C-alpha positions as CSV (number, residue, x, y, z in Angstrom):
1,M,-13.4,-39.9,-37.9
2,L,-12.2,-37.6,-40.7
3,V,-9.1,-38.2,-42.8
4,E,-7.2,-35.1,-44.1
5,L,-6.4,-35.4,-47.7
6,G,-4.8,-32.0,-48.4
7,V,-5.0,-28.3,-47.5
8,I,-6.2,-25.3,-49.3
9,T,-3.1,-23.1,-50.0
10,R,-4.7,-20.3,-52.0
11,P,-7.3,-19.1,-54.4
12,Q,-6.7,-19.8,-58.1
13,G,-8.1,-17.4,-60.6
14,A,-11.1,-15.1,-60.2
15,R,-14.0,-17.6,-60.2
16,G,-13.8,-19.1,-56.8
17,E,-11.4,-21.9,-57.4
18,V,-8.7,-22.9,-54.8
19,R,-5.4,-24.7,-55.1
20,V,-5.2,-27.8,-52.9
21,H,-1.8,-29.2,-51.7
22,P,-2.4,-33.0,-51.5
23,F,-0.9,-35.0,-48.7
24,N,-0.5,-38.1,-50.9
25,P,0.7,-36.5,-54.3
26,D,0.4,-40.1,-55.9
27,S,-3.4,-40.4,-55.2
28,D,-6.1,-39.1,-57.6
29,L,-8.8,-39.4,-54.9
30,L,-9.2,-35.5,-54.8
31,A,-10.2,-35.5,-58.4
32,K,-13.0,-38.0,-57.7
33,L,-14.8,-36.5,-54.8
34,E,-18.4,-35.2,-54.8
35,E,-18.4,-33.9,-51.4
36,V,-15.8,-33.0,-48.9
37,V,-15.5,-31.7,-45.3
38,L,-13.5,-28.5,-44.7
39,V,-11.8,-28.3,-41.3
40,D,-10.0,-25.3,-39.7
41,E,-7.3,-25.6,-37.1
42,S,-9.9,-25.4,-34.2
43,G,-11.7,-28.5,-35.5
44,T,-14.6,-26.6,-37.0
45,T,-16.2,-28.4,-39.9
46,R,-18.0,-27.4,-43.0
47,T,-19.4,-29.9,-45.6
48,M,-19.0,-28.7,-49.1
49,K,-20.2,-30.1,-52.5
50,V,-17.5,-30.4,-55.1
51,R,-18.4,-28.6,-58.4
52,A,-15.1,-29.6,-60.1
53,S,-11.7,-30.9,-59.4
54,R,-8.7,-31.6,-61.5
55,R,-4.9,-32.2,-61.2
56,A,-2.5,-29.4,-61.7
57,P,1.4,-29.4,-61.3
58,K,2.0,-30.3,-57.6
59,A,-1.7,-29.6,-56.6
60,F,-5.2,-29.9,-57.4
61,L,-7.5,-27.2,-58.5
62,M,-11.0,-27.5,-56.8
63,S,-14.2,-25.4,-56.9
64,F,-17.2,-25.7,-54.5
65,E,-20.8,-24.9,-54.6
66,G,-21.4,-21.5,-53.1
67,I,-17.8,-20.3,-53.8
68,A,-18.0,-18.0,-56.6
69,T,-15.4,-15.2,-56.3
70,R,-11.8,-15.0,-55.4
71,D,-12.8,-13.2,-52.3
72,D,-15.1,-16.2,-51.3
73,A,-12.2,-18.5,-52.0
74,E,-9.8,-16.6,-50.0
75,T,-12.0,-17.5,-47.1
76,L,-11.0,-21.1,-47.5
77,R,-7.3,-20.6,-47.3
78,G,-5.7,-22.9,-44.8
79,L,-8.6,-25.2,-44.4
80,F,-8.0,-29.0,-44.5
81,V,-9.8,-30.9,-47.2
82,S,-11.1,-34.1,-45.5
83,I,-13.5,-37.0,-45.8
84,P,-15.1,-39.5,-43.5
85,R,-12.9,-42.7,-43.1
86,E,-15.6,-44.7,-44.4
87,A,-15.5,-42.8,-47.8
88,L,-12.1,-44.0,-48.5
89,P,-11.9,-46.7,-51.2
90,P,-11.1,-50.1,-50.1
91,A,-7.3,-50.6,-49.8
92,D,-5.7,-53.5,-51.8
93,D,-5.0,-56.8,-50.2
94,D,-1.4,-55.9,-49.5
95,E,-2.1,-52.3,-48.4
96,F,-3.5,-50.5,-45.4
97,Y,-4.3,-46.9,-44.5
98,L,-2.1,-45.2,-41.9
99,V,-5.3,-43.9,-40.1
100,D,-6.3,-47.5,-39.2
101,L,-3.2,-48.3,-37.2
102,P,-3.5,-46.4,-33.9
103,G,-5.0,-48.8,-31.3
104,L,-3.8,-51.9,-32.8
105,A,-2.1,-54.5,-30.7
106,V,1.7,-54.9,-31.2
107,V,3.0,-58.4,-31.0
108,Q,6.5,-59.8,-31.0
109,G,6.5,-63.6,-31.4
110,E,3.5,-64.6,-29.4
111,T,3.8,-61.9,-26.8
112,R,1.8,-58.6,-26.9
113,V,4.4,-55.8,-26.2
114,G,2.1,-52.9,-26.5
115,E,-0.2,-51.0,-28.9
116,V,0.3,-48.4,-31.7
117,L,-0.2,-45.1,-30.0
118,R,0.1,-43.0,-33.2
119,V,1.7,-42.9,-36.7
120,L,4.5,-40.5,-37.2
121,E,5.2,-39.2,-40.9
122,Y,8.7,-38.2,-41.5
123,P,10.1,-37.1,-44.9
124,S,12.1,-40.5,-45.3
125,M,9.5,-42.9,-43.8
126,E,6.5,-43.6,-41.7
127,C,6.8,-45.0,-38.2
128,I,4.6,-46.2,-35.4
129,E,4.9,-45.2,-31.9
130,V,4.7,-47.9,-29.5
131,E,4.9,-48.0,-25.6
132,F,7.0,-50.8,-24.5
133,E,7.7,-51.6,-20.7
134,D,10.9,-49.7,-20.8
135,G,9.6,-46.6,-22.8
136,L,8.5,-45.4,-26.3
137,R,9.9,-46.6,-29.6
138,E,9.2,-45.1,-33.0
139,I,9.4,-48.4,-35.2
140,P,10.0,-47.8,-38.9
141,L,7.0,-49.3,-41.0
142,I,9.3,-51.5,-43.1
143,E,11.0,-54.8,-42.7
144,P,12.7,-56.2,-40.8
145,W,10.9,-54.2,-37.9
146,I,7.4,-54.7,-39.2
147,L,6.6,-58.3,-40.3
148,E,2.9,-58.0,-40.8
149,V,-0.1,-55.7,-40.4
150,D,-3.3,-57.7,-40.0
151,L,-6.2,-55.4,-39.7
152,D,-8.8,-58.2,-39.4
153,E,-6.9,-59.5,-36.4
154,G,-6.1,-56.1,-35.1
155,V,-2.5,-56.7,-34.7
156,V,0.9,-55.5,-36.0
157,R,3.5,-58.2,-35.8
158,I,7.1,-56.9,-35.2
159,G,10.6,-58.4,-35.5
160,D,13.5,-57.6,-33.2
161,C,13.4,-53.9,-32.3
162,S,16.2,-53.9,-29.8
163,D,18.1,-51.5,-32.2
164,V,15.3,-49.0,-32.2
165,P,16.2,-46.2,-29.6
166,V,13.9,-45.9,-26.6
167,K,12.4,-42.7,-25.3
168,P,11.8,-42.6,-21.6
169,K,7.9,-42.8,-21.0
170,D,7.7,-39.2,-19.6
171,R,8.9,-37.7,-22.9
172,R,6.4,-37.6,-25.7
């Protein structure tokens, strides 16, 4: 599984450097990578060695082996900068990666009520989409709705979600 860290927005300068918009602006991971996988919209991948990477205002500037001119860099515009899931650094004890949530069981009290179908990232918060018996709910990834995420046990424990609107099952 590949995890998208950012997208190449445009060439930067004349020597093949590109500007990368990071999906997590607080992370410095893009500055530490030695190799990335570039992915286009069709899913075609291309592994690239990173020559250099540094933070710039609102972006990272990266250069790759084999990309030496502005024209070369232009061919990378719009590609997603990704890494394999196993290349991510370990999360702190009180943290988790959103990419690890789909497929986890969702438990309310002692009852399994569904499983995480996907993670939805909105400007104001992240939600997990869970299919309940009566339909789909987008549960905010904050208390009081989410009580615990236990990756070792493979569960997300939720509180009362009766105030979370239900979407009929046939509407995704």
